[in-house]
Backbone of each chain as nested JSON, in Angstrom:
{
  "chains": [
    {"id": "A", "residues": [
      {"number": 1, "name": "MET", "atoms": {"N": [20.806, -4.2, -24.946], "CA": [19.516, -4.699, -24.373], "C": [19.159, -3.992, -23.09]}},
      {"number": 2, "name": "LYS", "atoms": {"N": [20.222, -3.673, -22.266], "CA": [20.008, -2.991, -20.963], "C": [19.305, -1.638, -21.196]}},
      {"number": 3, "name": "GLN", "atoms": {"N": [19.878, -0.862, -22.16], "CA": [19.277, 0.447, -22.401], "C": [17.845, 0.314, -22.969]}},
      {"number": 4, "name": "HIS", "atoms": {"N": [17.636, -0.69, -23.885], "CA": [16.371, -0.935, -24.438], "C": [15.312, -1.215, -23.402]}},
      {"number": 5, "name": "LEU", "atoms": {"N": [15.644, -2.117, -22.468], "CA": [14.719, -2.476, -21.392], "C": [14.52, -1.299, -20.45]}},
      {"number": 6, "name": "GLY", "atoms": {"N": [15.578, -0.582, -20.167], "CA": [15.473, 0.556, -19.275], "C": [14.551, 1.63, -19.752]}},
      {"number": 7, "name": "ARG", "atoms": {"N": [14.314, 1.701, -21.084], "CA": [13.415, 2.711, -21.663], "C": [11.92, 2.288, -21.573]}},
      {"number": 8, "name": "GLN", "atoms": {"N": [11.653, 1.071, -21.208], "CA": [10.295, 0.576, -21.147], "C": [9.554, 1.228, -19.975]}},
      {"number": 9, "name": "SER", "atoms": {"N": [8.276, 1.467, -20.125], "CA": [7.527, 2.125, -19.087], "C": [7.466, 1.21, -17.8]}},
      {"number": 10, "name": "GLY", "atoms": {"N": [7.623, 1.843, -16.652], "CA": [7.516, 1.163, -15.399], "C": [8.801, 0.591, -14.886]}},
      {"number": 11, "name": "VAL", "atoms": {"N": [9.912, 0.711, -15.715], "CA": [11.165, 0.125, -15.307], "C": [12.043, 1.12, -14.614]}},
      {"number": 12, "name": "GLN", "atoms": {"N": [12.471, 0.757, -13.408], "CA": [13.347, 1.682, -12.62], "C": [14.835, 1.34, -12.882]}},
      {"number": 13, "name": "LYS", "atoms": {"N": [15.124, 0.023, -12.806], "CA": [16.528, -0.38, -12.893], "C": [16.664, -1.721, -13.587]}},
      {"number": 14, "name": "VAL", "atoms": {"N": [17.73, -1.874, -14.369], "CA": [17.988, -3.174, -15.031], "C": [19.45, -3.596, -14.728]}},
      {"number": 15, "name": "ASP", "atoms": {"N": [19.606, -4.791, -14.249], "CA": [20.913, -5.339, -13.982], "C": [21.097, -6.559, -14.856]}},
      {"number": 16, "name": "VAL", "atoms": {"N": [22.2, -6.539, -15.581], "CA": [22.462, -7.693, -16.508], "C": [23.75, -8.386, -16.065]}},
      {"number": 17, "name": "ASN", "atoms": {"N": [23.701, -9.703, -15.936], "CA": [24.823, -10.471, -15.642], "C": [25.172, -11.282, -16.883]}},
      {"number": 18, "name": "LEU", "atoms": {"N": [26.298, -10.846, -17.551], "CA": [26.642, -11.469, -18.829], "C": [27.129, -12.922, -18.663]}},
      {"number": 19, "name": "LEU", "atoms": {"N": [27.643, -13.229, -17.487], "CA": [28.154, -14.636, -17.255], "C": [27.094, -15.681, -17.265]}},
      {"number": 20, "name": "ASP", "atoms": {"N": [26.022, -15.425, -16.511], "CA": [24.968, -16.431, -16.471], "C": [23.68, -16.101, -17.236]}},
      {"number": 21, "name": "GLY", "atoms": {"N": [23.73, -14.963, -17.923], "CA": [22.613, -14.556, -18.668], "C": [21.362, -14.122, -17.885]}},
      {"number": 22, "name": "ARG", "atoms": {"N": [21.607, -13.684, -16.647], "CA": [20.508, -13.322, -15.786], "C": [20.284, -11.827, -15.886]}},
      {"number": 23, "name": "VAL", "atoms": {"N": [19.016, -11.447, -15.996], "CA": [18.629, -10.049, -16.079], "C": [17.651, -9.768, -14.951]}},
      {"number": 24, "name": "ASP", "atoms": {"N": [17.993, -8.86, -14.034], "CA": [17.11, -8.434, -12.921], "C": [16.49, -7.094, -13.237]}},
      {"number": 25, "name": "ILE", "atoms": {"N": [15.196, -7.066, -13.157], "CA": [14.51, -5.772, -13.459], "C": [13.733, -5.355, -12.187]}},
      {"number": 26, "name": "THR", "atoms": {"N": [14.079, -4.111, -11.791], "CA": [13.36, -3.54, -10.641], "C": [12.267, -2.561, -11.177]}},
      {"number": 27, "name": "PRO", "atoms": {"N": [10.982, -2.819, -10.893], "CA": [9.985, -1.897, -11.379], "C": [9.962, -0.643, -10.557]}},
      {"number": 28, "name": "LYS", "atoms": {"N": [9.359, 0.427, -11.119], "CA": [9.18, 1.656, -10.378], "C": [8.179, 1.366, -9.232]}},
      {"number": 29, "name": "GLU", "atoms": {"N": [8.114, 2.28, -8.306], "CA": [7.261, 2.018, -7.108], "C": [5.776, 1.897, -7.405]}},
      {"number": 30, "name": "ASP", "atoms": {"N": [5.342, 2.507, -8.505], "CA": [3.92, 2.432, -8.815], "C": [3.535, 1.03, -9.31]}},
      {"number": 31, "name": "GLY", "atoms": {"N": [4.541, 0.203, -9.645], "CA": [4.297, -1.231, -10.039], "C": [3.67, -1.347, -11.416]}},
      {"number": 32, "name": "LYS", "atoms": {"N": [3.587, -0.283, -12.165], "CA": [2.891, -0.331, -13.471], "C": [3.927, -0.751, -14.561]}},
      {"number": 33, "name": "ILE", "atoms": {"N": [4.156, -2.046, -14.572], "CA": [5.15, -2.597, -15.539], "C": [4.455, -3.781, -16.263]}},
      {"number": 34, "name": "ASP", "atoms": {"N": [4.762, -3.953, -17.51], "CA": [4.112, -4.976, -18.305], "C": [5.092, -6.055, -18.735]}},
      {"number": 35, "name": "PRO", "atoms": {"N": [5.075, -7.26, -18.081], "CA": [6.021, -8.326, -18.437], "C": [5.968, -8.681, -19.928]}},
      {"number": 36, "name": "ALA", "atoms": {"N": [4.791, -8.639, -20.574], "CA": [4.688, -9.007, -21.944], "C": [5.408, -8.012, -22.816]}},
      {"number": 37, "name": "GLN", "atoms": {"N": [5.362, -6.713, -22.42], "CA": [6.042, -5.71, -23.138], "C": [7.632, -5.908, -23.021]}},
      {"number": 38, "name": "LEU", "atoms": {"N": [8.029, -6.315, -21.804], "CA": [9.436, -6.566, -21.556], "C": [9.949, -7.76, -22.387]}},
      {"number": 39, "name": "LEU", "atoms": {"N": [9.104, -8.797, -22.521], "CA": [9.475, -9.947, -23.327], "C": [9.692, -9.512, -24.798]}},
      {"number": 40, "name": "LYS", "atoms": {"N": [8.728, -8.713, -25.264], "CA": [8.761, -8.262, -26.669], "C": [10.012, -7.365, -26.879]}},
      {"number": 41, "name": "ALA", "atoms": {"N": [10.275, -6.474, -25.881], "CA": [11.437, -5.566, -25.983], "C": [12.718, -6.341, -26.003]}},
      {"number": 42, "name": "THR", "atoms": {"N": [12.785, -7.497, -25.247], "CA": [13.988, -8.31, -25.196], "C": [14.2, -9.026, -26.536]}},
      {"number": 43, "name": "TYR", "atoms": {"N": [13.094, -9.548, -27.086], "CA": [13.164, -10.186, -28.373], "C": [13.598, -9.206, -29.455]}},
      {"number": 44, "name": "ASP", "atoms": {"N": [13.073, -7.995, -29.373], "CA": [13.366, -6.921, -30.302], "C": [14.843, -6.594, -30.307]}},
      {"number": 45, "name": "SER", "atoms": {"N": [15.481, -6.774, -29.131], "CA": [16.909, -6.389, -29.06], "C": [17.805, -7.567, -29.456]}},
      {"number": 46, "name": "GLY", "atoms": {"N": [17.189, -8.637, -30.023], "CA": [17.948, -9.725, -30.615], "C": [18.401, -10.812, -29.639]}},
      {"number": 47, "name": "VAL", "atoms": {"N": [17.753, -10.856, -28.44], "CA": [18.131, -11.825, -27.441], "C": [16.918, -12.727, -27.213]}},
      {"number": 48, "name": "THR", "atoms": {"N": [17.22, -14.049, -26.957], "CA": [16.158, -15.017, -26.719], "C": [15.902, -15.137, -25.22]}},
      {"number": 49, "name": "VAL", "atoms": {"N": [14.649, -14.999, -24.814], "CA": [14.329, -15.191, -23.397], "C": [14.021, -16.679, -23.151]}},
      {"number": 50, "name": "ALA", "atoms": {"N": [14.84, -17.265, -22.216], "CA": [14.581, -18.639, -21.884], "C": [13.53, -18.807, -20.831]}},
      {"number": 51, "name": "GLU", "atoms": {"N": [13.479, -17.816, -19.917], "CA": [12.58, -17.922, -18.752], "C": [12.326, -16.554, -18.159]}},
      {"number": 52, "name": "MET", "atoms": {"N": [11.135, -16.358, -17.648], "CA": [10.911, -15.068, -16.924], "C": [10.091, -15.393, -15.649]}},
      {"number": 53, "name": "ASP", "atoms": {"N": [10.661, -14.975, -14.542], "CA": [10.037, -15.151, -13.24], "C": [9.597, -13.771, -12.681]}},
      {"number": 54, "name": "VAL", "atoms": {"N": [8.543, -13.729, -11.952], "CA": [8.121, -12.492, -11.344], "C": [7.846, -12.709, -9.847]}},
      {"number": 55, "name": "THR", "atoms": {"N": [7.976, -11.685, -9.047], "CA": [7.471, -11.666, -7.733], "C": [6.377, -10.579, -7.739]}},
      {"number": 56, "name": "ALA", "atoms": {"N": [5.188, -10.974, -7.359], "CA": [4.067, -10.028, -7.455], "C": [3.112, -10.224, -6.254]}},
      {"number": 57, "name": "ARG", "atoms": {"N": [2.444, -9.14, -5.93], "CA": [1.409, -9.228, -4.867], "C": [0.121, -8.76, -5.376]}},
      {"number": 58, "name": "GLY", "atoms": {"N": [-0.896, -9.412, -4.881], "CA": [-2.267, -9.073, -5.331], "C": [-3.271, -9.971, -4.643]}},
      {"number": 59, "name": "THR", "atoms": {"N": [-4.518, -9.821, -5.085], "CA": [-5.573, -10.626, -4.497], "C": [-5.898, -11.823, -5.426]}},
      {"number": 60, "name": "ILE", "atoms": {"N": [-6.493, -12.837, -4.838], "CA": [-6.866, -14.013, -5.649], "C": [-8.295, -13.802, -6.123]}},
      {"number": 61, "name": "VAL", "atoms": {"N": [-8.495, -13.95, -7.45], "CA": [-9.776, -13.817, -8.058], "C": [-10.061, -15.011, -8.959]}},
      {"number": 62, "name": "LYS", "atoms": {"N": [-11.297, -15.132, -9.42], "CA": [-11.547, -16.078, -10.477], "C": [-11.844, -15.278, -11.757]}},
      {"number": 63, "name": "ASP", "atoms": {"N": [-11.132, -15.644, -12.855], "CA": [-11.315, -14.854, -14.081], "C": [-12.604, -15.248, -14.768]}},
      {"number": 64, "name": "SER", "atoms": {"N": [-12.79, -14.603, -15.974], "CA": [-14.062, -14.775, -16.672], "C": [-14.326, -16.271, -17.042]}},
      {"number": 65, "name": "SER", "atoms": {"N": [-13.256, -17.044, -17.19], "CA": [-13.447, -18.448, -17.525], "C": [-13.441, -19.367, -16.284]}},
      {"number": 66, "name": "GLY", "atoms": {"N": [-13.476, -18.74, -15.108], "CA": [-13.598, -19.476, -13.84], "C": [-12.267, -19.971, -13.326]}},
      {"number": 67, "name": "ARG", "atoms": {"N": [-11.102, -19.644, -13.952], "CA": [-9.836, -20.059, -13.453], "C": [-9.366, -19.105, -12.341]}},
      {"number": 68, "name": "LEU", "atoms": {"N": [-8.572, -19.691, -11.456], "CA": [-7.987, -18.841, -10.399], "C": [-6.92, -17.949, -10.988]}},
      {"number": 69, "name": "ALA", "atoms": {"N": [-6.846, -16.704, -10.459], "CA": [-5.895, -15.733, -11.029], "C": [-5.434, -14.821, -9.927]}},
      {"number": 70, "name": "LEU", "atoms": {"N": [-4.27, -14.226, -10.174], "CA": [-3.786, -13.174, -9.285], "C": [-4.028, -11.817, -9.884]}},
      {"number": 71, "name": "GLN", "atoms": {"N": [-4.775, -11.017, -9.185], "CA": [-5.078, -9.668, -9.67], "C": [-4.004, -8.739, -9.271]}},
      {"number": 72, "name": "VAL", "atoms": {"N": [-3.147, -8.317, -10.237], "CA": [-1.991, -7.467, -9.914], "C": [-2.322, -5.948, -10.131]}},
      {"number": 73, "name": "GLU", "atoms": {"N": [-3.331, -5.7, -10.933], "CA": [-3.807, -4.334, -11.135], "C": [-5.29, -4.387, -11.269]}},
      {"number": 74, "name": "PRO", "atoms": {"N": [-6.001, -3.307, -11.063], "CA": [-7.484, -3.358, -11.146], "C": [-7.978, -3.987, -12.448]}},
      {"number": 75, "name": "ASN", "atoms": {"N": [-7.241, -3.755, -13.545], "CA": [-7.77, -4.318, -14.816], "C": [-6.835, -5.415, -15.397]}},
      {"number": 76, "name": "ARG", "atoms": {"N": [-5.928, -5.933, -14.566], "CA": [-5.073, -7.01, -15.066], "C": [-4.901, -8.115, -14.08]}},
      {"number": 77, "name": "SER", "atoms": {"N": [-5.148, -9.342, -14.566], "CA": [-4.931, -10.498, -13.682], "C": [-4.203, -11.608, -14.497]}},
      {"number": 78, "name": "TRP", "atoms": {"N": [-3.483, -12.414, -13.756], "CA": [-2.8, -13.548, -14.409], "C": [-3.444, -14.833, -13.923]}},
      {"number": 79, "name": "ALA", "atoms": {"N": [-3.882, -15.652, -14.852], "CA": [-4.436, -16.941, -14.555], "C": [-3.304, -17.85, -14.06]}},
      {"number": 80, "name": "PHE", "atoms": {"N": [-3.638, -18.682, -13.031], "CA": [-2.573, -19.611, -12.543], "C": [-2.568, -20.847, -13.385]}},
      {"number": 81, "name": "ALA", "atoms": {"N": [-1.321, -21.334, -13.597], "CA": [-1.168, -22.699, -14.166], "C": [-1.39, -23.562, -12.95]}},
      {"number": 82, "name": "ALA", "atoms": {"N": [-2.26, -24.599, -13.11], "CA": [-2.655, -25.383, -11.96], "C": [-1.496, -26.188, -11.35]}},
      {"number": 83, "name": "ASN", "atoms": {"N": [-1.263, -26.078, -10.045], "CA": [-0.324, -26.945, -9.381], "C": [-0.749, -26.958, -7.887]}},
      {"number": 84, "name": "GLU", "atoms": {"N": [-0.021, -27.615, -7.05], "CA": [-0.447, -27.785, -5.631], "C": [-0.522, -26.398, -4.912]}},
      {"number": 85, "name": "LEU", "atoms": {"N": [0.446, -25.495, -5.252], "CA": [0.461, -24.204, -4.616], "C": [-0.782, -23.379, -5.01]}},
      {"number": 86, "name": "SER", "atoms": {"N": [-1.221, -23.474, -6.267], "CA": [-2.357, -22.687, -6.699], "C": [-3.617, -23.273, -6.051]}},
      {"number": 87, "name": "LYS", "atoms": {"N": [-3.675, -24.595, -5.897], "CA": [-4.878, -25.219, -5.235], "C": [-4.962, -24.681, -3.792]}},
      {"number": 88, "name": "GLY", "atoms": {"N": [-3.813, -24.51, -3.162], "CA": [-3.753, -24.012, -1.771], "C": [-4.317, -22.611, -1.632]}},
      {"number": 89, "name": "LEU", "atoms": {"N": [-4.352, -21.843, -2.748], "CA": [-4.814, -20.492, -2.677], "C": [-6.356, -20.346, -3.049]}},
      {"number": 90, "name": "GLU", "atoms": {"N": [-6.953, -21.492, -3.407], "CA": [-8.309, -21.454, -3.848], "C": [-9.283, -20.844, -2.849]}},
      {"number": 91, "name": "SER", "atoms": {"N": [-9.025, -21.183, -1.569], "CA": [-9.934, -20.679, -0.529], "C": [-9.877, -19.149, -0.37]}},
      {"number": 92, "name": "LEU", "atoms": {"N": [-8.844, -18.502, -0.917], "CA": [-8.703, -17.043, -0.751], "C": [-9.364, -16.281, -1.95]}},
      {"number": 93, "name": "ALA", "atoms": {"N": [-9.927, -16.997, -2.922], "CA": [-10.572, -16.359, -4.082], "C": [-11.705, -15.462, -3.64]}},
      {"number": 94, "name": "GLY", "atoms": {"N": [-11.675, -14.235, -4.061], "CA": [-12.745, -13.28, -3.694], "C": [-12.594, -12.662, -2.353]}},
      {"number": 95, "name": "THR", "atoms": {"N": [-11.556, -13.008, -1.578], "CA": [-11.375, -12.399, -0.292], "C": [-10.354, -11.201, -0.414]}},
      {"number": 96, "name": "PRO", "atoms": {"N": [-10.323, -10.312, 0.587], "CA": [-9.421, -9.207, 0.459], "C": [-7.965, -9.493, 0.813]}},
      {"number": 97, "name": "THR", "atoms": {"N": [-7.699, -10.816, 1.088], "CA": [-6.297, -11.215, 1.476], "C": [-5.316, -10.93, 0.37]}},
      {"number": 98, "name": "VAL", "atoms": {"N": [-4.24, -10.205, 0.652], "CA": [-3.196, -9.928, -0.343], "C": [-2.098, -10.951, -0.186]}},
      {"number": 99, "name": "VAL", "atoms": {"N": [-1.771, -11.615, -1.301], "CA": [-0.692, -12.626, -1.24], "C": [0.464, -12.165, -2.133]}},
      {"number": 100, "name": "THR", "atoms": {"N": [1.645, -12.522, -1.662], "CA": [2.862, -12.275, -2.462], "C": [3.343, -13.619, -2.95]}},
      {"number": 101, "name": "VAL", "atoms": {"N": [3.511, -13.752, -4.269], "CA": [3.974, -15.043, -4.822], "C": [5.129, -14.832, -5.775]}},
      {"number": 102, "name": "GLN", "atoms": {"N": [5.946, -15.831, -5.862], "CA": [6.967, -15.847, -6.866], "C": [6.624, -16.888, -7.894]}},
      {"number": 103, "name": "GLY", "atoms": {"N": [6.62, -16.604, -9.144], "CA": [6.203, -17.566, -10.101], "C": [6.788, -17.297, -11.486]}},
      {"number": 104, "name": "GLN", "atoms": {"N": [6.57, -18.283, -12.347], "CA": [7.14, -18.219, -13.709], "C": [6.009, -17.752, -14.648]}},
      {"number": 105, "name": "VAL", "atoms": {"N": [6.234, -16.715, -15.403], "CA": [5.217, -16.284, -16.349], "C": [5.581, -16.642, -17.791]}},
      {"number": 106, "name": "TYR", "atoms": {"N": [6.807, -17.039, -17.99], "CA": [7.209, -17.452, -19.37], "C": [8.346, -18.433, -19.358]}},
      {"number": 107, "name": "LYS", "atoms": {"N": [8.275, -19.455, -20.186], "CA": [9.37, -20.387, -20.325], "C": [9.457, -20.751, -21.844]}},
      {"number": 108, "name": "LYS", "atoms": {"N": [10.646, -20.661, -22.407], "CA": [10.806, -20.974, -23.831], "C": [10.372, -22.396, -24.087]}},
      {"number": 109, "name": "PRO", "atoms": {"N": [9.545, -22.605, -25.116], "CA": [9.128, -24.015, -25.388], "C": [10.286, -24.84, -25.808]}},
      {"number": 110, "name": "ALA", "atoms": {"N": [10.198, -26.127, -25.406], "CA": [11.315, -27.04, -25.815], "C": [11.265, -27.291, -27.315]}},
      {"number": 111, "name": "GLY", "atoms": {"N": [12.391, -27.683, -27.855], "CA": [12.428, -28.013, -29.293], "C": [12.465, -26.737, -30.173]}},
      {"number": 112, "name": "LYS", "atoms": {"N": [11.919, -26.864, -31.334], "CA": [12.033, -25.718, -32.309], "C": [10.752, -24.897, -32.355]}},
      {"number": 113, "name": "LYS", "atoms": {"N": [9.841, -25.222, -31.454], "CA": [8.611, -24.445, -31.42], "C": [8.917, -23.001, -31.166]}},
      {"number": 114, "name": "LYS", "atoms": {"N": [8.198, -22.114, -31.83], "CA": [8.456, -20.69, -31.635], "C": [7.389, -20.158, -30.618]}},
      {"number": 115, "name": "ALA", "atoms": {"N": [7.864, -19.4, -29.658], "CA": [6.968, -18.85, -28.629], "C": [6.334, -17.559, -29.215]}},
      {"number": 116, "name": "ASP", "atoms": {"N": [5.123, -17.333, -28.731], "CA": [4.456, -16.096, -29.079], "C": [4.611, -15.136, -27.905]}},
      {"number": 117, "name": "PRO", "atoms": {"N": [5.453, -14.186, -27.964], "CA": [5.685, -13.311, -26.812], "C": [4.496, -12.424, -26.482]}},
      {"number": 118, "name": "SER", "atoms": {"N": [3.505, -12.288, -27.413], "CA": [2.399, -11.424, -27.167], "C": [1.214, -12.268, -26.532]}},
      {"number": 119, "name": "ALA", "atoms": {"N": [1.379, -13.529, -26.358], "CA": [0.341, -14.362, -25.78], "C": [0.177, -14.017, -24.292]}},
      {"number": 120, "name": "PRO", "atoms": {"N": [-1.104, -13.948, -23.782], "CA": [-1.288, -13.633, -22.391], "C": [-0.607, -14.629, -21.474]}},
      {"number": 121, "name": "PRO", "atoms": {"N": [0.167, -14.166, -20.51], "CA": [0.957, -15.098, -19.65], "C": [0.062, -15.792, -18.609]}},
      {"number": 122, "name": "THR", "atoms": {"N": [0.424, -17.049, -18.287], "CA": [-0.165, -17.696, -17.112], "C": [0.975, -17.786, -16.085]}},
      {"number": 123, "name": "LEU", "atoms": {"N": [0.583, -17.777, -14.876], "CA": [1.55, -17.763, -13.748], "C": [1.643, -19.132, -13.101]}},
      {"number": 124, "name": "LEU", "atoms": {"N": [2.802, -19.695, -13.211], "CA": [3.088, -20.956, -12.533], "C": [3.748, -20.637, -11.181]}},
      {"number": 125, "name": "ILE", "atoms": {"N": [2.942, -20.822, -10.105], "CA": [3.469, -20.424, -8.804], "C": [4.572, -21.328, -8.341]}},
      {"number": 126, "name": "LEU", "atoms": {"N": [5.71, -20.759, -7.953], "CA": [6.857, -21.482, -7.471], "C": [6.987, -21.394, -5.963]}},
      {"number": 127, "name": "GLU", "atoms": {"N": [6.466, -20.3, -5.429], "CA": [6.533, -20.061, -3.946], "C": [5.498, -19.026, -3.541]}},
      {"number": 128, "name": "VAL", "atoms": {"N": [4.802, -19.345, -2.427], "CA": [3.857, -18.336, -1.847], "C": [4.65, -17.723, -0.686]}},
      {"number": 129, "name": "GLN", "atoms": {"N": [4.995, -16.446, -0.854], "CA": [5.899, -15.774, 0.145], "C": [5.187, -15.213, 1.318]}},
      {"number": 130, "name": "LYS", "atoms": {"N": [3.988, -14.656, 1.105], "CA": [3.289, -13.949, 2.172], "C": [1.822, -13.897, 1.984]}},
      {"number": 131, "name": "LYS", "atoms": {"N": [1.066, -13.999, 3.052], "CA": [-0.397, -13.796, 2.969], "C": [-0.69, -12.707, 3.991]}},
      {"number": 132, "name": "GLU", "atoms": {"N": [-1.337, -11.62, 3.544], "CA": [-1.632, -10.523, 4.48], "C": [-3.214, -10.271, 4.576]}}
    ]},
    {"id": "B", "residues": [
      {"number": 1, "name": "MET", "atoms": {"N": [-25.271, 14.488, 13.481], "CA": [-24.426, 13.521, 14.173], "C": [-24.482, 12.128, 13.419]}},
      {"number": 2, "name": "ASN", "atoms": {"N": [-25.695, 11.713, 13.147], "CA": [-25.808, 10.444, 12.428], "C": [-25.152, 10.421, 11.057]}},
      {"number": 3, "name": "ILE", "atoms": {"N": [-25.257, 11.633, 10.418], "CA": [-24.658, 11.74, 9.1], "C": [-23.137, 11.619, 9.205]}},
      {"number": 4, "name": "LYS", "atoms": {"N": [-22.546, 12.152, 10.254], "CA": [-21.071, 12.051, 10.428], "C": [-20.662, 10.581, 10.599]}},
      {"number": 5, "name": "ILE", "atoms": {"N": [-21.465, 9.848, 11.436], "CA": [-21.151, 8.449, 11.664], "C": [-21.247, 7.677, 10.374]}},
      {"number": 6, "name": "PHE", "atoms": {"N": [-22.29, 7.93, 9.651], "CA": [-22.538, 7.23, 8.36], "C": [-21.419, 7.545, 7.382]}},
      {"number": 7, "name": "ALA", "atoms": {"N": [-20.993, 8.826, 7.33], "CA": [-19.897, 9.213, 6.395], "C": [-18.586, 8.441, 6.791]}},
      {"number": 8, "name": "ARG", "atoms": {"N": [-18.349, 8.314, 8.134], "CA": [-17.097, 7.616, 8.524], "C": [-17.194, 6.164, 8.154]}},
      {"number": 9, "name": "LEU", "atoms": {"N": [-18.407, 5.548, 8.329], "CA": [-18.548, 4.12, 7.981], "C": [-18.286, 3.939, 6.453]}},
      {"number": 10, "name": "VAL", "atoms": {"N": [-18.818, 4.834, 5.681], "CA": [-18.64, 4.727, 4.19], "C": [-17.135, 4.877, 3.863]}},
      {"number": 11, "name": "LEU", "atoms": {"N": [-16.459, 5.807, 4.522], "CA": [-15.033, 6.064, 4.283], "C": [-14.166, 4.824, 4.653]}},
      {"number": 12, "name": "PHE", "atoms": {"N": [-14.421, 4.273, 5.879], "CA": [-13.62, 3.11, 6.271], "C": [-13.964, 1.888, 5.453]}},
      {"number": 13, "name": "GLY", "atoms": {"N": [-15.216, 1.763, 5.082], "CA": [-15.63, 0.649, 4.249], "C": [-14.954, 0.661, 2.867]}},
      {"number": 14, "name": "SER", "atoms": {"N": [-14.868, 1.868, 2.272], "CA": [-14.249, 1.999, 0.953], "C": [-12.728, 1.727, 1.035]}},
      {"number": 15, "name": "MET", "atoms": {"N": [-12.11, 2.09, 2.232], "CA": [-10.658, 1.811, 2.405], "C": [-10.417, 0.29, 2.463]}},
      {"number": 16, "name": "ILE", "atoms": {"N": [-11.327, -0.373, 3.085], "CA": [-11.141, -1.852, 3.24], "C": [-11.292, -2.531, 1.887]}},
      {"number": 17, "name": "VAL", "atoms": {"N": [-12.246, -2.062, 1.064], "CA": [-12.54, -2.701, -0.233], "C": [-11.465, -2.271, -1.266]}},
      {"number": 18, "name": "VAL", "atoms": {"N": [-11.102, -1.001, -1.333], "CA": [-10.148, -0.529, -2.344], "C": [-8.72, -0.817, -1.949]}},
      {"number": 19, "name": "GLY", "atoms": {"N": [-8.412, -0.902, -0.666], "CA": [-7.03, -0.97, -0.168], "C": [-6.221, -2.101, -0.852]}},
      {"number": 20, "name": "PRO", "atoms": {"N": [-6.619, -3.33, -0.73], "CA": [-5.802, -4.426, -1.266], "C": [-5.536, -4.331, -2.771]}},
      {"number": 21, "name": "VAL", "atoms": {"N": [-6.505, -3.892, -3.571], "CA": [-6.246, -3.715, -5.008], "C": [-5.24, -2.674, -5.245]}},
      {"number": 22, "name": "ALA", "atoms": {"N": [-5.316, -1.547, -4.429], "CA": [-4.333, -0.45, -4.635], "C": [-2.95, -0.904, -4.266]}},
      {"number": 23, "name": "GLN", "atoms": {"N": [-2.818, -1.894, -3.386], "CA": [-1.494, -2.384, -2.946], "C": [-0.939, -3.406, -3.921]}},
      {"number": 24, "name": "ALA", "atoms": {"N": [-1.785, -3.907, -4.82], "CA": [-1.342, -4.972, -5.721], "C": [-0.243, -4.398, -6.689]}},
      {"number": 25, "name": "GLN", "atoms": {"N": [0.754, -5.199, -6.871], "CA": [1.806, -4.75, -7.782], "C": [2.863, -5.827, -8.065]}},
      {"number": 26, "name": "ILE", "atoms": {"N": [3.636, -5.513, -9.105], "CA": [4.779, -6.436, -9.371], "C": [5.992, -5.881, -8.686]}},
      {"number": 27, "name": "ASN", "atoms": {"N": [6.614, -6.713, -7.887], "CA": [7.758, -6.267, -7.07], "C": [9.116, -6.424, -7.807]}},
      {"number": 28, "name": "HIS", "atoms": {"N": [9.18, -7.516, -8.57], "CA": [10.505, -7.867, -9.14], "C": [10.345, -8.735, -10.343]}},
      {"number": 29, "name": "ILE", "atoms": {"N": [11.194, -8.605, -11.312], "CA": [11.148, -9.531, -12.501], "C": [12.565, -9.971, -12.75]}},
      {"number": 30, "name": "GLU", "atoms": {"N": [12.652, -11.256, -13.059], "CA": [13.966, -11.858, -13.305], "C": [13.873, -12.647, -14.623]}},
      {"number": 31, "name": "MET", "atoms": {"N": [14.829, -12.497, -15.528], "CA": [14.815, -13.192, -16.738], "C": [16.126, -13.932, -16.944]}},
      {"number": 32, "name": "ARG", "atoms": {"N": [16.032, -15.061, -17.598], "CA": [17.246, -15.796, -18.027], "C": [17.241, -15.75, -19.59]}},
      {"number": 33, "name": "VAL", "atoms": {"N": [18.286, -15.196, -20.123], "CA": [18.266, -14.972, -21.538], "C": [19.441, -15.76, -22.228]}},
      {"number": 34, "name": "GLU", "atoms": {"N": [19.271, -15.974, -23.537], "CA": [20.275, -16.694, -24.311], "C": [20.7, -15.842, -25.475]}},
      {"number": 35, "name": "GLY", "atoms": {"N": [21.95, -16.015, -25.915], "CA": [22.382, -15.32, -27.096], "C": [22.84, -13.919, -26.856]}},
      {"number": 36, "name": "MET", "atoms": {"N": [23.177, -13.603, -25.552], "CA": [23.594, -12.248, -25.261], "C": [25.125, -12.199, -25.431]}},
      {"number": 37, "name": "THR", "atoms": {"N": [25.591, -11.105, -26.09], "CA": [27.065, -10.979, -26.299], "C": [27.607, -9.835, -25.448]}}
    ]}
  ]
}
């Protein structure tokens, strides 16, 4: 799995901890990495992803359906799953303020439901680290 | 002279608008996986 993930575009380094099943991925400096592609690559290597967290920086925008989102690339944004932290960022929508957030983009559904790794991720904010 | 000032204003204005988007990026990804041998 480590080699498989390491071959994905935008990946600089992959650290795997076999004991607790934790995988740390360091993106290349250009930041052009696709979490959905990493999810698919992990599934393709025969391993189940229970959870995926990201730390990302970007501006707050409203997407085409009016939901708050973090714009991480000029043509890519992640809609926020609504919680108290996302409500706190509402006033920054459309402003040039860059925020750094840690959040969850994927969690394996409970029970026997099968997840769709190609579905567009929503970002559940766990922590707002910085506002610049 | 006025053209130079105007050009500088356009340059600084575009830096302010484009800057934050250019800085946007994913810094780190962490996964918890199951079934790893």
